Structure formats: C-alpha cells, structure tokens
N, C-alpha and C positions, 0 to 999 in steps of 0.2 A: 523465773516466776511468771505464772500465768494469772492474769486478772481479767475477769469477764463481767464484773459488775462494779459500778462506781456511782457515787452521788456527788453532784457538784452544784454550785450556786451561780446563776447567770444574772447579769445586770446590763441591759442595753443602755446606750447613751441617752442622756436627756437632750431635748431640743434646746438650742440657744434662745436667749431672750430677745424680744424685739427692742429696738432702740427708740428713745425719745430724742428727737433732734429737729432743729429748724434751720432752714436754708438761709445762710447769710453770705451775701456777695455784694461787692461794691456796685452801686448804680442799679441794684435789683431790690425793689421795695416789696415788702411782704412776701418773702420767698415761700413761706408756708412750711408745713411739716415735711421732713424728708428722712425720718428714721427708718432704717432698713430692717428686714426680717431676720430672725435668728436662723442658724443652720440646723439641719436635721441631725439628730443623734445617731450614732453608729448602731447597725444591727449586729446581732450575734448569729453567725452562719456556721452550719456544720457541713463538712464535705468529706468524701472518702479519700484516704491515703493508703494505697496498697502496700506501702512499705511498713505499715503498722499491723501488728497481729494481736496486740493485747491492749487493754485499757490501763496499763500500769502507770502511765504518765499522770493519770487523774488521781492517783493515790497521794501524790506529792503536791499537786496544785488543785485546789478545790473551788476557788473563787475566780470567776472570769468577768471582767467589766469592759465594755466598749467605751470609747471616748465620747464626751459630750460635744454637741454642736457649738460653734462659736456664736457669740452674741452679734446682733445686727449692728451696723455702724451708721454714721452720718452719710449724707448725700445718697440716700437710698441704697447703701451698700448692704448686700445680704451676707450674713455670717457664713463662714465656710462649714459645709457639712462634714461630720466626722467620718473617718474611714470605718468600714465594717470590720468587726473582729471575726476572723475565720478560724475555726477550730477543726483540726484534722482528727478523724477517728477511723478505726479499721472498718473495712467493708462488712456490712451485716450488723451494724450497731443500731439498736432500737432505742429511741429517746422517749422517755415517759415522764409525765408530770409527777413529781414525788408525792404531792398531797393527794391526788386522785387516782394515780396509776393509769391515767389517760395516755394513749399513744399519741405523741406529737408528730413523730416522723420515723420512718424506717430508712436509714441511710445505707442503702444497698446498691444504689446505682451511681452514676456520675453526676447526678443533679446536685445543686446546692440548696440546702434547706435552711430557711430563716426560722430560728427557734425562738428568738426574742427580738421584737421590733423596737427600733429606736424611736424616740419621741419626735414629733414635728416641731419645727422652730416656731417661736411666737411671732406675731405680727408687729411690725414697727408702727409708730404713730401716723405714718403717712396714710395708712388704711382707714383711719378713723376721722378724717376731715370731712365735714358735711357743711351744708349751707348755714346751719345754726351752730355748728361746733368747728370753727375755723382754726382754732389753736388747741388741738388735743395734746394734753400734757401726760399722756399715758400710753403704754404699749402692753402687749401680752407677753407673759412668760412662756417659755417653751414647755411643751408637754413632757412628762417624765417617760423614760424608757421602760419597757417591760422588765420585771424582776421576778424570778422564780427559781425554785429548786427542781432539778431534773435528775432522774436515774438513768444511767446508761447501761444497757445490757447487750453484750456481744453474743449474737446467735449466728454461728458460722453458716456460710452459704455452701452447701454441698448437695450434689444430686443423690449420693448414696452414703448411708451411714453404716459403719461396722459396729455392731453391738455384741455383747456377750460377757461372760465372766472373765476375770483376769486370767492371763496366761493360757488362753485358748488358741492364740496364733493370729490375732487381728493385725498386729504390727507387721508380722512376717508376710501376711497376705498383701497388705497395702504396699510393702516394699517390693514385692515381686511383680505386681501388676502396674505399678506407677513409678514415677521418678522420685517419690518421697523416700527419705532415709531415716525412719524413726529408730529410736533406741530399742534394741531387741536383746532380751536376756531371759533366763529361765527362772524368773521369780515374779511374784505378784506386783502389780502396779508399776511395771517398768515404764509404761506410758503415763506421764503426769500431766500432759497437755494434749489437746486434740491436735491431730496431724492431718493436713490436707495433702492429697496426692492427685495429680492429673493423670487419668487413664486415657491414653491416645489409641484410638481405633483406626487410625488412618488419616489421610489428609482431610482437614476440615471437619473431623469428627472426634470428639473427646467428651469426657465427663469428669466430674470432681468426686473423689471418694474421701470420706472423713473417717479416720481411726479414732473412735470415741473411747477415752479411758475406761477401763473395766468397771462394770457395774457389779454390785453385790445385793443380796437380799436386804430390803429396807431402804434402798437408794431413793425411791420415790418419796420417802419421808425424811430424807436428809442423812442417811447412814452411809459411812464410808466416803470415798472420794468421788464416786460416780455421780452423786447428786449435784456436784459443782458443774457437771457437763451435760446433764440431761437436756438442758435448754438447747444445746447444739443439735440434738436429734430432731427438734421440732420442725426445722425447715427442710429436712431431707425428704426427697420425693419417694424413696424406697429404702428399705433396711435389709442388710445382709446379717443374718443372725448366725454368728460363728460358734460352733460347739466343739468340744473335745470329744470326738467319737470314741476314743479309747478309755475315757474315764480315768486317765492316768493319775489324777489327784484325788481319787476316791469319790468323785461325784458322778451322778447319773446324768447324762446329756439331756434326756427328756425332762428330768426334773429341773435342770438348769434353764432349759427353754421356757418352761412354764413360769418359773420364778421371775425371770427377766421380763417377760411379757406382763406379768402382774405389776411389776414396778413401773413399767411404761404407762400402763393404764392408770395407776395411782397418780403419776405425775401429770399426765394429760390424756383424757379419754380419747382424743382424736388420734393419738399415736397407735392405739389398738387397731385402728382401721387402716393404718399405713401398709402398703404392700410389703410383704416379707418373703425373703428367700432363705432357706435353711442351708448352711454350709457346714458340712461335717469335716473337720480338720483332723489331722493325726491318724488318718486311716491306716497308715503303715504299722501302727501300734496295736491294731485289733484285727480280728478275723473278718473274712468276707461275710460270714453269717451275721456277725454283729452289725456290720454296715447295712446289710439288706433288711435287718429288723428295724433299723432306724429309718431306712427308706420307706418301708411299708407303713410305719407309724405316721410319718410326716406327710407323705403323699396321700394317706388316708384322711388326713386332716385338711387336705387341699393345698398344701405348700409344695412349691418346687424344691427339689432336694438335689444337692450337688456334693458328692464325696471328693475331697481334695487332699493333697499332701503339699502344703504351701511351700516348705523350704526348697523343694525340687520342682515347683510349679506344675505338679501333676494335677490335672483336672481344672486348672485355673483358666485356660483358654476358653473352654466350653462355658464356664461360669460367666466370664466377662462378656462373651458374645450374647448370652441370654440377657444379661443385665442391660447391655446397650440396646437390644431390641425392645425390652420392656420400657426403658426410659423414653423411647421414641413415641410411646403411646400415653405416657403419663403427663399430667399438667406440669407447668414450669415450677421452679423453686418458689416456695411460699414467700409472698411479700405482704407485710402487715400494713393495712390501710390506716392512715391518720384518722383519729377520732375527733369529731367536732367538739369544741369547747361547750360544755353545757350552759344553758342560759340560766342565770340566777335571778330569781324574782326579788328584786331589791325593794319591792313594796311591802314585803313581810319580814325583811331583815331588821335587825336592831339599828338604832340611829348610828350613822356613820359620820366621820369627821370631815370638816370642811371649814373654809374661812370666807368671809364676805369682805371685799374691799371696794370702796367707792372712790372714783376718780373722775372729775369733770362730768358728773352726772351719769356715769356708767357704773353699774354694779357688777363686779367681777366675783364669780364663784371659783375659788382656788383651793389648792392643797387638798384635792379630793380625787386621787388617782382611781378610786373605784368607779367614779362617774365615767371614766373613759370606756369601761366595758359597756356601760349603758349606752353611751353615744354610738358605739359600734353597732348596736342592735336597733337603733331608732331610724326609721324611714320617714323623712320629713314629708313625703308625698302620701303617707298612709295615715288616715285619721285615727285608727285604733292604736297605731304605734305612737303617735303624738299623745294620745290619752295615757298610755302607759308611762311615757316620759313625765307627764304632769303628775301622775300618781307617785312616781319615784321622788320628785321634787317635794311633794307634800309630805310623804311618809318619812323622808329623811330629815325633815325639819328645815329644809332650805327656804321654802316659801315663808315660813314664820320668821326665819332669820332675816330675810330680805325686808319684811315689813318692819321688824325691829330696827333695821338700819335706815329706815325712812324712805323706802321706795314708794313711788306713786304710780298710778296707772299711766301707761305710755312710756315710762322710763325704760332704758335699754339694759338688758341683762346679758352678760357674756359668760358662757360656760365653755371653756376651752375653745373649740373651733366653731361653736354655735352662738349666734346672737339672736335675741328675740325681744319684742316689746312686752313688758309686764302687763298682764290683764288680771285684775283682781276679781 
C-alpha cells in the first residue's frame, strides 16, 4: 500500500502553571514569596527517517499531542519542561496548514522542523513581589501550546523522472540502469508505487531516477492511477519521456507524447517548461525508417532523441551519459520554501472570547489563545505596533471588560507574557 497524502491533528504541550508559595523556615522571618515558574510544554518536531517510504502510518494514528510542562513548586523550584514529540516522516514530505494550504515546512534534509510550538511556563508569585505588593497571592498560568491540523504530502526527491503511458518500458529501463528492482510484466499498471533507483556514474558521481506509475489521458484532472503520483514529478530536475516506438498496443507514439505533456501542463504549468528527453523504447519491434521518422519529428521540435531497447540495454549507455551531463548544468532538486503566517487584522474581526480575573490588584486577561498571535507581532519599541495592540484590545471588548471589572488608571494588566499599567 502506498500512501502519499495524510491529514493529522497536532497539539503542542501547554506550559506549566506558576506556583503560589511563601518561604517558611525556622528562624527566618518574612521569607517572602518563593513560588517557582512552570515548565515549558513540549514542541512537535518533524524529522526525516530514510527507513520510511510512505505516509501509511498516519492513516491509523491521526492525533499527536506533546506533553504539558510541569507546574512550578515551592522554594523557587521551576517545573520540568516536557520532552519534545518527534515525528518521523519520509524524506520529501511537505507539511501544509490544512485550513489555508500554507507551506509550513519541506522536510527534505536532515534538519529538524518545529511544526507546533509548546507554550511557555507561567511565572510563579516570586516574580510579582514589589515594594507595595509584598505578599502576592497569585501566579500566571502557562501559555497554551499551538494546535492545528496539517496535511502531509510526500513529493519524492529525484533528479530524473520517467514518464509515459503504461507498459512502455519505464520499469525495465530503471532496472537496467540502476540497482532498483521494480516489478516488470507485460500488462498495464504493473508499477503501482513510484520506484527510486540510484544511477551510478563512477566514484563520487550518481543521480536518482524515479519510475513514475503510468499516466493516461485525463490524469491531470484525476483520471486513472497516474493522478496519485503526478506530485512526484514536480521535484524532478528533468524528465525522460518514454515512448513505445513500435506502437505495439495500437497507439501512436507521437500522439502519446502530446497527450502526456497536456496532462502535465494541466496538473502544473511549470512542468511544461521542465527539460525533457524523448526515449523511444521497443525499437526492435519496428523498422529503422519508423525510428528515423520519430527522430526527425522530435528533434525538429527541439527535443533530444534516444532510440533504445531497454531489455538488452541497447542505447542506454549513451542516454545515461547525456542525462548525467545535462544534470550537471541544471539547478538542484526543488525545495519548497516555508510561507510566513499571514497577519490577521484582529481589529476588524468579530468579538473573541477571553476571561478577566482580578487578584491582588492585578487584572489578568486569560483564556484568549488568539491573543498569543497578536503578542507575537507586537514590537514594544515601535509606537505604531503598540497602537495596533491597543486597537485590538478595544475592538475585542477587553478594555470595556476591564472597566466593568473595576479597573482604575494605574492598575496593572497582565496579558500572558506582557504587563502594563492601565491608562484610560
């Protein structure tokens, strides 16, 4: 079973809550507050595992949650931070935000990618002692971890992609020029999963060839099996278009070529511009005149043309040498850049949920995870940024709620990791 798309739910760990505690020790008077901070919640991290080749595991487990950080303790003890949850995926997995289709990460190298960040731990009451507030009986709760749905798409990493109609000899070609051993048989759709083969050109020189399952007319719109695998062509630096030169199945090779290219363009206009080499297979089943007619046609269109007989490796050496030389001049395998999270203008959004809690003269704005996104965009050293933050507080109803709770000018407001004096 080959699975190359999966949707899963991620929940990073919440930060631990800060502690409310006071130092008590014999012969020590007025020890003061000593509540420790909460620990940080665990991140959710994606990394490559080259032992994986499909996303099949994600069909059976669709929810992943990291652990929460521990709460703070007495004697200024900080709660233990939770371990990160590391999820292994095949090389070439693209992680997208399900709601917006935004690319979060392209897990194609050996880097580790934080997809969902754990929440920071809350401050213990030891942080809130001042000259006028010597006995703070409150602490901050930990921040919630990020929670989102993501779509995983496996887009194979290959330098060369073999494309063409079913049963034209793609699997035979990749088995002859590389160490791959795909299933080979004389019927359509023998290859049901993409096959990667390493073509070695000598010491320190090689490239990866992908045998893409056969495409048919309409594949770009979801017809047949090929539409499941067109995404794997997107990364290929160049394409080998394999044709049945003999027309042994009653099809015209030139018509086949045009139909497949049409499907590539429908799926992704960029693929139409990808370098292509035409490979005419099964030349032993047709006359030399037929081969030369194909050569004249494709070379007249500007394509490099190679006649081969894949089962006996006739003409494959010249083909592979040309491919290796062309690859040395082409850009590296495509890597998708992560897209920044779009800024949401919360000043024009509908009223959002929150709670106001008063403790020891401090007004806490809580249970408003949407405010965390705002906090990440606010620069306290920038006047316009602070004005935007103020507009958000007013438009969301927080300012009015603070007034209803009895706040006065000069009172302290605490919004997650930010504290400020209220100015009416």
